[in-house]
LUMNU-970929 format. One record per residue: x, y, z of N, C-alpha, C in turn; residue number from 1. Coordinates in pm, whole numbers, plus 50000, padded with zeros to 5 digits. Each point is the difference from the previous one (the first is absolute). Layout:
! LUMNU-970929
pt n_u=X n_v=Y n_w=Z ca_u=X ca_v=Y ca_w=Z c_u=X c_v=Y c_w=Z resi=NUM;
...
! end
This chain:
! LUMNU-970929
pt n_u=66643 n_v=68901 n_w=08992 ca_u=50076 ca_v=50091 ca_w=49918 c_u=50148 c_v=49979 c_w=50024 resi=1;
pt n_u=50079 n_v=50011 n_w=49898 ca_u=50144 ca_v=49990 ca_w=50016 c_u=50043 c_v=49866 c_w=50059 resi=2;
pt n_u=49940 n_v=49892 n_w=49956 ca_u=50027 ca_v=49865 ca_w=50048 c_u=49977 c_v=49988 c_w=50151 resi=3;
pt n_u=49904 n_v=50073 n_w=50051 ca_u=49964 ca_v=49991 ca_w=50141 c_u=50078 c_v=50092 c_w=50091 resi=4;
pt n_u=50082 n_v=50088 n_w=49945 ca_u=50079 ca_v=50089 ca_w=50085 c_u=49936 c_v=50137 c_w=50020 resi=5;
pt n_u=49890 n_v=50026 n_w=49930 ca_u=49931 ca_v=50129 ca_w=50013 c_u=49852 c_v=49975 c_w=50029 resi=6;
pt n_u=49938 n_v=50097 n_w=50062 ca_u=49858 ca_v=49994 ca_w=50027 c_u=49939 c_v=50138 c_w=49976 resi=7;
pt n_u=49870 n_v=50005 n_w=49987 ca_u=49930 ca_v=50128 ca_w=49985 c_u=49921 c_v=50022 c_w=50128 resi=8;
pt n_u=50044 n_v=50095 n_w=50081 ca_u=49928 ca_v=50034 ca_w=50122 c_u=50032 c_v=50143 c_w=50040 resi=9;
pt n_u=49902 n_v=50072 n_w=50052 ca_u=50025 ca_v=50138 ca_w=50040 c_u=50051 c_v=50014 c_w=50143 resi=10;
pt n_u=50016 n_v=49890 n_w=50071 ca_u=50042 ca_v=50007 ca_w=50141 c_u=50148 c_v=49968 c_w=50015 resi=11;
pt n_u=50062 n_v=50057 n_w=50102 ca_u=50138 ca_v=49969 ca_w=50035 c_u=50014 c_v=50007 c_w=50151 resi=12;
pt n_u=50118 n_v=49975 n_w=50052 ca_u=50028 ca_v=49999 ca_w=50144 c_u=49907 c_v=49902 c_w=50072 resi=13;
pt n_u=50007 n_v=49874 n_w=49954 ca_u=49920 ca_v=49892 ca_w=50056 c_u=49851 c_v=50029 c_w=49993 resi=14;
pt n_u=49956 n_v=50051 n_w=49889 ca_u=49859 ca_v=50031 ca_w=49972 c_u=49942 c_v=50102 c_w=50097 resi=15;
pt n_u=50085 n_v=50088 n_w=50053 ca_u=49956 ca_v=50101 ca_w=50095 c_u=49972 c_v=50134 c_w=49933 resi=16;
pt n_u=50078 n_v=50034 n_w=49897 ca_u=49987 ca_v=50129 ca_w=49932 c_u=49958 c_v=49978 c_w=49855 resi=17;
pt n_u=49917 n_v=50091 n_w=49949 ca_u=49956 ca_v=49991 ca_w=49861 c_u=50069 c_v=50110 c_w=49920 resi=18;
pt n_u=50056 n_v=49961 n_w=49886 ca_u=50061 ca_v=50093 ca_w=49908 c_u=49890 c_v=50058 c_w=49911 resi=19;
pt n_u=49977 n_v=50130 n_w=50011 ca_u=49890 ca_v=50063 ca_w=49927 c_u=50024 c_v=50001 c_w=49850 resi=20;
pt n_u=50125 n_v=50011 n_w=49956 ca_u=50031 ca_v=49998 ca_w=49857 c_u=49971 c_v=49862 c_w=49942 resi=21;
pt n_u=50036 n_v=49895 n_w=50073 ca_u=49972 ca_v=49864 ca_w=49953 c_u=49850 c_v=49975 c_w=49992 resi=22;
pt n_u=49926 n_v=50049 n_w=50097 ca_u=49855 ca_v=49984 ca_w=49997 c_u=49939 c_v=50077 c_w=49884 resi=23;
pt n_u=50054 n_v=50118 n_w=49969 ca_u=49951 ca_v=50077 ca_w=49885 c_u=50025 c_v=49925 c_w=49870 resi=24;
pt n_u=50113 n_v=49932 n_w=49989 ca_u=50027 ca_v=49921 ca_w=49880 c_u=49904 c_v=49884 c_w=49985 resi=25;
pt n_u=49967 n_v=49934 n_w=50110 ca_u=49903 ca_v=49890 ca_w=49995 c_u=49861 c_v=50050 c_w=49964 resi=26;
pt n_u=49960 n_v=50113 n_w=50058 ca_u=49867 ca_v=50055 ca_w=49971 c_u=49992 c_v=50045 c_w=49855 resi=27;
pt n_u=50107 n_v=50059 n_w=49948 ca_u=50002 ca_v=50044 ca_w=49861 c_u=49986 c_v=49881 c_w=49905 resi=28;
pt n_u=50069 n_v=49890 n_w=50031 ca_u=49990 ca_v=49882 ca_w=49915 c_u=49861 c_v=49938 c_w=50006 resi=29;
pt n_u=49946 n_v=49989 n_w=50119 ca_u=49866 ca_v=49942 ca_w=50014 c_u=49896 c_v=50088 c_w=49929 resi=30;
pt n_u=50020 n_v=50131 n_w=50009 ca_u=49908 ca_v=50093 ca_w=49932 c_u=50011 c_v=49985 c_w=49848 resi=31;
pt n_u=50120 n_v=49971 n_w=49950 ca_u=50015 ca_v=49982 ca_w=49856 c_u=49937 c_v=49870 c_w=49951 resi=32;
pt n_u=49969 n_v=49908 n_w=50089 ca_u=49937 ca_v=49875 ca_w=49961 c_u=49849 c_v=50012 c_w=49981 resi=33;
pt n_u=49943 n_v=50118 n_w=50026 ca_u=49857 ca_v=50018 ca_w=49981 c_u=49963 c_v=49978 c_w=49853 resi=34;
pt n_u=50078 n_v=50055 n_w=49911 ca_u=49984 ca_v=49977 ca_w=49856 c_u=50125 c_v=49930 c_w=49948 resi=35;
pt n_u=50017 n_v=49874 n_w=50038 ca_u=50124 ca_v=49929 ca_w=49974 c_u=50030 c_v=49986 c_w=49851 resi=36;
pt n_u=49902 n_v=49980 n_w=49916 ca_u=50025 ca_v=49984 ca_w=49856 c_u=50047 c_v=50130 c_w=49936 resi=37;
pt n_u=49955 n_v=50112 n_w=50050 ca_u=50038 ca_v=50128 ca_w=49942 c_u=50130 c_v=50055 c_w=50059 resi=38;
pt n_u=50036 n_v=49957 n_w=50119 ca_u=50119 ca_v=50057 ca_w=50066 c_u=50116 c_v=49901 c_w=50000 resi=39;
pt n_u=50003 n_v=49909 n_w=50094 ca_u=50116 ca_v=49913 ca_w=50019 c_u=50019 c_v=49904 c_w=49884 resi=40;
pt n_u=49894 n_v=49943 n_w=49947 ca_u=50011 ca_v=49907 ca_w=49888 c_u=49998 c_v=50072 c_w=49865 resi=41;
pt n_u=49985 n_v=50130 n_w=50002 ca_u=49995 ca_v=50078 ca_w=49876 c_u=50126 c_v=50084 c_w=49984 resi=42;
pt n_u=49980 n_v=50129 n_w=49974 ca_u=50111 ca_v=50090 ca_w=49970 c_u=50077 c_v=50046 c_w=50124 resi=43;
pt n_u=49942 n_v=49986 n_w=50117 ca_u=50062 ca_v=50056 ca_w=50121 c_u=50059 c_v=49892 c_w=50090 resi=44;
pt n_u=50078 n_v=49912 n_w=49941 ca_u=50060 ca_v=49890 ca_w=50076 c_u=50102 c_v=50049 c_w=50102 resi=45;
pt n_u=50051 n_v=50120 n_w=49983 ca_u=50099 ca_v=50056 ca_w=50093 c_u=49942 c_v=50029 c_w=50138 resi=46;
pt n_u=49868 n_v=49994 n_w=50013 ca_u=49938 ca_v=50020 ca_w=50132 c_u=50039 c_v=49889 c_w=50098 resi=47;
pt n_u=50047 n_v=49888 n_w=49947 ca_u=50046 ca_v=49892 ca_w=50088 c_u=50126 c_v=50039 c_w=50077 resi=48;
pt n_u=50072 n_v=50102 n_w=49953 ca_u=50119 ca_v=50045 ca_w=50071 c_u=49966 c_v=50062 c_w=50135 resi=49;
pt n_u=49876 n_v=50035 n_w=50023 ca_u=49963 ca_v=50054 ca_w=50130 c_u=50011 c_v=49894 c_w=50109 resi=50;
pt n_u=50002 n_v=49872 n_w=49963 ca_u=50021 ca_v=49894 ca_w=50098 c_u=50141 c_v=50001 c_w=50057 resi=51;
pt n_u=50095 n_v=50055 n_w=49926 ca_u=50138 ca_v=50001 ca_w=50048 c_u=50017 c_v=50087 c_w=50124 resi=52;
pt n_u=49907 n_v=50091 n_w=50026 ca_u=50008 ca_v=50081 ca_w=50120 c_u=49978 c_v=49919 c_w=50127 resi=53;
pt n_u=49934 n_v=49886 n_w=49987 ca_u=49969 ca_v=49917 ca_w=50117 c_u=50088 c_v=49875 c_w=50009 resi=54;
pt n_u=50098 n_v=49986 n_w=49912 ca_u=50087 ca_v=49883 ca_w=50006 c_u=50094 c_v=50011 c_w=50121 resi=55;
pt n_u=50017 n_v=49887 n_w=50066 ca_u=50077 ca_v=49997 ca_w=50124 c_u=50079 c_v=49869 c_w=50004 resi=56;
pt n_u=50129 n_v=50004 n_w=50028 ca_u=50079 ca_v=49876 ca_w=50002 c_u=49970 c_v=49916 c_w=50123 resi=57;
pt n_u=50005 n_v=49868 n_w=49983 ca_u=49978 ca_v=49909 ca_w=50111 c_u=50131 c_v=49944 c_w=50052 resi=58;
pt n_u=50112 n_v=50046 n_w=49948 ca_u=50130 ca_v=49945 ca_w=50037 c_u=50064 c_v=50082 c_w=50111 resi=59;
pt n_u=50084 n_v=49934 n_w=50078 ca_u=50075 ca_v=50064 ca_w=50108 c_u=50148 c_v=49980 c_w=49973 resi=60;
pt n_u=50072 n_v=50111 n_w=49985 ca_u=50144 ca_v=49997 ca_w=49977 c_u=50071 c_v=50055 c_w=50123 resi=61;
pt n_u=50115 n_v=49942 n_w=50034 ca_u=50082 ca_v=50049 ca_w=50110 c_u=50125 c_v=50062 c_w=49940 resi=62;
pt n_u=50029 n_v=50124 n_w=50040 ca_u=50116 ca_v=50074 ca_w=49952 c_u=50087 c_v=50040 c_w=50118 resi=63;
pt n_u=50133 n_v=50004 n_w=49977 ca_u=50087 ca_v=50051 ca_w=50106 c_u=50007 c_v=50153 c_w=49991 resi=64;
pt n_u=50083 n_v=50062 n_w=50083 ca_u=50005 ca_v=50146 ca_w=50004 c_u=50055 c_v=50062 c_w=49872 resi=65;
pt n_u=50071 n_v=49921 n_w=49921 ca_u=50051 ca_v=50048 ca_w=49871 c_u=49908 c_v=49961 c_w=49885 resi=66;
pt n_u=49879 n_v=49956 n_w=50033 ca_u=49895 ca_v=49961 ca_w=49905 c_u=50038 c_v=49882 c_w=49913 resi=67;
pt n_u=50079 n_v=49908 n_w=50055 ca_u=50030 ca_v=49874 ca_w=49932 c_u=49901 c_v=49895 c_w=50048 resi=68;
pt n_u=49956 n_v=49914 n_w=49909 ca_u=49904 ca_v=49896 ca_w=50034 c_u=50064 c_v=49899 c_w=50094 resi=69;
pt n_u=49928 n_v=49962 n_w=50106 ca_u=50049 ca_v=49902 ca_w=50096 c_u=49904 c_v=49882 c_w=50004 resi=70;
pt n_u=50052 n_v=49884 n_w=50035 ca_u=49920 ca_v=49880 ca_w=50016 c_u=49997 c_v=49966 c_w=50149 resi=71;
pt n_u=49886 n_v=50029 n_w=50063 ca_u=49983 ca_v=49981 ca_w=50144 c_u=49880 c_v=49910 c_w=50022 resi=72;
pt n_u=50006 n_v=49920 n_w=50106 ca_u=49889 ca_v=49913 ca_w=50035 c_u=49885 c_v=50084 c_w=50057 resi=73;
pt n_u=49879 n_v=49977 n_w=49945 ca_u=49879 ca_v=50069 ca_w=50043 c_u=49894 c_v=49899 c_w=50039 resi=74;
pt n_u=49914 n_v=50037 n_w=50092 ca_u=49883 ca_v=49921 ca_w=50033 c_u=49879 c_v=50068 c_w=49937 resi=75;
pt n_u=49923 n_v=49924 n_w=49922 ca_u=49880 ca_v=50051 ca_w=49937 c_u=49883 c_v=49917 c_w=50052 resi=76;
pt n_u=49899 n_v=50069 n_w=50055 ca_u=49887 ca_v=49929 ca_w=50054 c_u=49876 c_v=50087 c_w=50004 resi=77;
pt n_u=49894 n_v=49945 n_w=50056 ca_u=49873 ca_v=50070 ca_w=50009 c_u=50012 c_v=50115 c_w=50099 resi=78;
pt n_u=49950 n_v=50117 n_w=49960 ca_u=50008 ca_v=50119 ca_w=50082 c_u=49900 c_v=49992 c_w=50115 resi=79;
pt n_u=50048 n_v=50023 n_w=50122 ca_u=49914 ca_v=50007 ca_w=50119 c_u=50041 c_v=50124 c_w=50079 resi=80;
pt n_u=49920 n_v=50035 n_w=50101 ca_u=50035 ca_v=50117 ca_w=50081 c_u=50127 c_v=49974 c_w=50080 resi=81;
pt n_u=49996 n_v=49914 n_w=50099 ca_u=50118 ca_v=49966 ca_w=50078 c_u=49981 c_v=49863 c_w=50062 resi=82;
pt n_u=50103 n_v=49914 n_w=49985 ca_u=50002 ca_v=49870 ca_w=50066 c_u=50139 c_v=49978 c_w=50055 resi=83;
pt n_u=50018 n_v=49900 n_w=50085 ca_u=50132 ca_v=49966 ca_w=50050 c_u=50013 c_v=50022 c_w=50149 resi=84;
pt n_u=50122 n_v=49977 n_w=50048 ca_u=50030 ca_v=50017 ca_w=50141 c_u=50010 c_v=50148 c_w=50035 resi=85;
pt n_u=49986 n_v=50026 n_w=50129 ca_u=50019 ca_v=50137 ca_w=50045 c_u=50145 c_v=50039 c_w=49979 resi=86;
pt n_u=50022 n_v=50116 n_w=49940 ca_u=50135 ca_v=50046 ca_w=49970 c_u=50048 c_v=49965 c_w=49861 resi=87;
pt n_u=49938 n_v=49902 n_w=49935 ca_u=50037 ca_v=49961 ca_w=49864 c_u=49874 c_v=49993 c_w=49914 resi=88;
pt n_u=49934 n_v=50112 n_w=49977 ca_u=49876 ca_v=49995 ca_w=49921 c_u=50028 c_v=49973 c_w=49853 resi=89;
pt n_u=49911 n_v=49924 n_w=49939 ca_u=50007 ca_v=49970 ca_w=49857 c_u=49876 c_v=50055 c_w=49934 resi=90;
pt n_u=50014 n_v=50042 n_w=49874 ca_u=49886 ca_v=50054 ca_w=49927 c_u=49954 c_v=49906 c_w=49890 resi=91;
pt n_u=50057 n_v=49877 n_w=49995 ca_u=49957 ca_v=49901 ca_w=49901 c_u=49979 c_v=49867 c_w=50071 resi=92;
pt n_u=49921 n_v=49914 n_w=49938 ca_u=49980 ca_v=49865 ca_w=50051 c_u=49995 c_v=49904 c_w=49881 resi=93;
pt n_u=50036 n_v=49876 n_w=50024 ca_u=50000 ca_v=49901 ca_w=49892 c_u=50099 c_v=50037 c_w=49891 resi=94;
pt n_u=50121 n_v=50034 n_w=50038 ca_u=50097 ca_v=50054 ca_w=49904 c_u=50081 c_v=49891 c_w=49932 resi=95;
pt n_u=50057 n_v=50038 n_w=49886 ca_u=50098 ca_v=49920 ca_w=49928 c_u=50124 c_v=50085 c_w=49983 resi=96;
pt n_u=50117 n_v=49938 n_w=49999 ca_u=50125 ca_v=50073 ca_w=49988 c_u=50046 c_v=49998 c_w=49855 resi=97;
pt n_u=50032 n_v=50117 n_w=49947 ca_u=50047 ca_v=50016 ca_w=49862 c_u=50121 c_v=50092 c_w=50000 resi=98;
pt n_u=50073 n_v=49998 n_w=49888 ca_u=50107 ca_v=50097 ca_w=49979 c_u=49947 c_v=50111 c_w=49912 resi=99;
pt n_u=50045 n_v=50122 n_w=50029 ca_u=49954 ca_v=50114 ca_w=49919 c_u=50069 c_v=49996 c_w=49864 resi=100;
pt n_u=49939 n_v=50047 n_w=49895 ca_u=49868 ca_v=50062 ca_w=49989 c_u=49890 c_v=49897 c_w=50013 resi=101;
pt n_u=49883 n_v=50044 n_w=50049 ca_u=49891 ca_v=49909 ca_w=50027 c_u=49869 c_v=50065 c_w=49958 resi=102;
pt n_u=49903 n_v=49917 n_w=49957 ca_u=49866 ca_v=50048 ca_w=49967 c_u=49915 c_v=50001 c_w=50126 resi=103;
pt n_u=49924 n_v=50107 n_w=50018 ca_u=49911 ca_v=50010 ca_w=50115 c_u=49857 c_v=50007 c_w=49948 resi=104;
pt n_u=49918 n_v=49906 n_w=50041 ca_u=49862 ca_v=49995 ca_w=49955 c_u=49910 c_v=50092 c_w=50081 resi=105;
pt n_u=49872 n_v=50002 n_w=49961 ca_u=49904 ca_v=50083 ca_w=50070 c_u=49977 c_v=49944 c_w=50139 resi=106;
pt n_u=50002 n_v=50085 n_w=50101 ca_u=49979 ca_v=49957 ca_w=50138 c_u=50123 c_v=49939 c_w=50064 resi=107;
pt n_u=50115 n_v=50012 n_w=49936 ca_u=50124 ca_v=49947 ca_w=50056 c_u=50091 c_v=50114 c_w=50042 resi=108;
pt n_u=50093 n_v=49966 n_w=50086 ca_u=50096 ca_v=50096 ca_w=50052 c_u=50135 c_v=49931 c_w=50009 resi=109;
pt n_u=50108 n_v=50076 n_w=49997 ca_u=50135 ca_v=49943 ca_w=50009 c_u=50074 c_v=50064 c_w=50117 resi=110;
pt n_u=50093 n_v=49922 n_w=50055 ca_u=50089 ca_v=50053 ca_w=50103 c_u=50136 c_v=49933 c_w=49984 resi=111;
pt n_u=50104 n_v=50065 n_w=50050 ca_u=50134 ca_v=49945 ca_w=49992 c_u=50010 c_v=49881 c_w=50094 resi=112;
pt n_u=50074 n_v=49897 n_w=49957 ca_u=50008 ca_v=49878 ca_w=50081 c_u=50089 c_v=50020 c_w=50122 resi=113;
pt n_u=50115 n_v=50061 n_w=49983 ca_u=50092 ca_v=50019 ca_w=50112 c_u=50018 c_v=50149 c_w=50028 resi=114;
pt n_u=50070 n_v=50030 n_w=50105 ca_u=50027 ca_v=50139 ca_w=50036 c_u=50138 c_v=50044 c_w=49951 resi=115;
pt n_u=50055 n_v=49929 n_w=49900 ca_u=50130 ca_v=50035 ca_w=49945 c_u=49996 c_v=50134 c_w=49927 resi=116;
pt n_u=49885 n_v=50033 n_w=49942 ca_u=49982 ca_v=50126 ca_w=49928 c_u=49884 c_v=50077 c_w=50061 resi=117;
pt n_u=50008 n_v=50133 n_w=49991 ca_u=49895 ca_v=50088 ca_w=50051 c_u=49946 c_v=50080 c_w=49882 resi=118;
pt n_u=49867 n_v=50001 n_w=49979 ca_u=49945 ca_v=50086 ca_w=49894 c_u=50009 c_v=50146 c_w=50041 resi=119;
pt n_u=50027 n_v=50088 n_w=49905 ca_u=50014 ca_v=50143 ca_w=50030 c_u=49868 c_v=50065 c_w=50032 resi=120;
pt n_u=49889 n_v=49944 n_w=49954 ca_u=49868 ca_v=50054 ca_w=50035 c_u=49934 c_v=49905 c_w=50100 resi=121;
pt n_u=49917 n_v=50055 n_w=50083 ca_u=49934 ca_v=49920 ca_w=50104 c_u=49862 c_v=49954 c_w=49959 resi=122;
pt n_u=49962 n_v=50022 n_w=49876 ca_u=49867 ca_v=49961 ca_w=49956 c_u=50002 c_v=49857 c_w=49948 resi=123;
pt n_u=49893 n_v=49959 n_w=49934 ca_u=49990 ca_v=49866 ca_w=49946 c_u=50098 c_v=49981 c_w=49885 resi=124;
pt n_u=50027 n_v=49875 n_w=49968 ca_u=50092 ca_v=49967 ca_w=49892 c_u=49922 c_v=49989 c_w=49871 resi=125;
pt n_u=50017 n_v=50096 n_w=49910 ca_u=49936 ca_v=50000 ca_w=49868 c_u=50098 c_v=50051 c_w=49896 resi=126;
pt n_u=49993 n_v=49945 n_w=49882 ca_u=50072 ca_v=50043 ca_w=49880 c_u=50151 c_v=49999 c_w=50019 resi=127;
pt n_u=50061 n_v=50115 n_w=50026 ca_u=50145 ca_v=50011 ca_w=50016 c_u=50033 c_v=50032 c_w=50144 resi=128;
pt n_u=50081 n_v=49916 n_w=50064 ca_u=50039 ca_v=50019 ca_w=50139 c_u=50150 c_v=50018 c_w=50005 resi=129;
pt n_u=50044 n_v=50108 n_w=50061 ca_u=50143 ca_v=50027 ca_w=50017 c_u=50037 c_v=49957 c_w=50142 resi=130;
pt n_u=50104 n_v=49914 n_w=50010 ca_u=50042 ca_v=49949 ca_w=50130 c_u=50147 c_v=50034 c_w=50024 resi=131;
pt n_u=50037 n_v=49999 n_w=50127 ca_u=50140 ca_v=50014 ca_w=50038 c_u=50031 c_v=49890 c_w=50103 resi=132;
pt n_u=50126 n_v=49969 n_w=50017 ca_u=50035 ca_v=49894 ca_w=50095 c_u=49980 c_v=50048 c_w=50142 resi=133;
pt n_u=49960 n_v=49909 n_w=50087 ca_u=49973 ca_v=50030 ca_w=50139 c_u=50131 c_v=49994 c_w=50078 resi=134;
pt n_u=50045 n_v=50111 n_w=50061 ca_u=50126 ca_v=49995 ca_w=50075 c_u=49989 c_v=49916 c_w=50127 resi=135;
pt n_u=49882 n_v=49977 n_w=50052 ca_u=49981 ca_v=49924 ca_w=50124 c_u=49972 c_v=49852 c_w=49975 resi=136;
pt n_u=50004 n_v=49957 n_w=49874 ca_u=49966 ca_v=49860 ca_w=49967 c_u=50115 c_v=49907 c_w=50038 resi=137;
pt n_u=49965 n_v=49893 n_w=50071 ca_u=50095 ca_v=49895 ca_w=50033 c_u=49944 c_v=49868 c_w=49954 resi=138;
pt n_u=50068 n_v=49931 n_w=49906 ca_u=49947 ca_v=49876 ca_w=49945 c_u=49993 c_v=49886 c_w=50101 resi=139;
! end
């Protein structure tokens, strides 16, 4: 959907939480397919709009504190629990480096490449990430 920038899924937060409204939209659409010729292919084509409740972007944008788009180097790779040296844990493996905005596939995770910027939230990197410059960063 949307040239590969959107997906239909009821899960978010790295497939940990389920959005009940998105699931209701999927169930409503599947239920309307029971009599597909009379509903979706007939007079009630608007029932396909229930799929929009489960649409979710696959893109990751980086914004500064004034909500301006920034181009920052990101690592995108396969999501794992924790790998790496003691003191420097990583949550991805087999990564590739890209500049934001970037597409994130199913089962993938992103992290900032350098410590030049700090994300304002401590959770995973999804959709829109607001960052600020790190005062302790030394190149």
